[in-house]
N, C-alpha and C positions, 0 to 999 in steps of 0.2 A: 504494500500500500504506500509506504513512504517513497519507494522508487517511482511509482506511478505519479505521485504528487510532485516529486522532484522533476520528472520529465515534463509535467505540465507547466511547471514554473520556468524551466529553462527553454523549452521548445513549444511555447503556446502557438506560434505561427504554424509550425508543422502539424500540430494536433488539429488546429482549425482547418488547415488545408485538407487533411485526411477526412475530417468530418464533412467538409464542403463537397468533396468528391462523392461521398456516400449519400448526402442528402440533396445536393444540387442547390444549396443555399449559399449566398455570398456573405462572407464575414469581413468586417472592416477592422481597422486598428483599435477601435473601441472594444470590440469583442476580444481582441488579444489582451488588452489591458485588463478587462473584467475577468477573463479566464485566469490570468496571472495573479490578480489580487484574490480571487476566490481560492485558488490553489494554495496561496500563502496562508490564508486564513484556515483552510482545512489542515494544512501541515502543522500549524500551531495547535489546533485542537487535537490532532492525532498525537502529537508529542505530549501534550498535557495528559491525555488518557493512557499513553503507553509507558510513561515514566514510572508509575507505581508497579506496573506489571512486569516490565523488562528492566531489571535492576542494572544491567550492563549498558543500557541506553543512556547516553549522556545528552545534556541540553545542546551541546555543540554539534552533535551528529547531523541534524538536518542542514546546518550551515556548511558542514564539510561535504555533504552529498551534493548540495546545490553548487557549491564552489568548484568541486571536481568536475561535475557535468558541464558547468559553464566554461571551465578551462578547456575541456575537451571540445566543446563547440567552437570556442575561439581558435583553438589549434587547427581545427578543420577548416574554418573560414580563412585563417591565415595561409594555410597550405594551398587552398584553392586559389587564393589571390596571387601567391608567389609563383606557383607552377602553372597557372592559367587553366585549371580544371573547371568544368562547367558544374555549378553547384546544384543544378536541378536534375 
């Protein structure tokens, strides 16, 4: 669940593009912003509920997950720009 929320935070545009392909609906930048904010809120709620149950889970874990996935996305973007790969 945390990984899915992390993906929705870092890749909201890809998630909405996938959803748009399936539904035929057009999503704008406001939808991307709303999806990211809702995902962040759900991540906070999930961590609050998971902390008493999973004693090894730390409060910093979601930040590390989002940061690592964001760094991977930035690395992919940078590689595509340097070597001229098509991102689509």
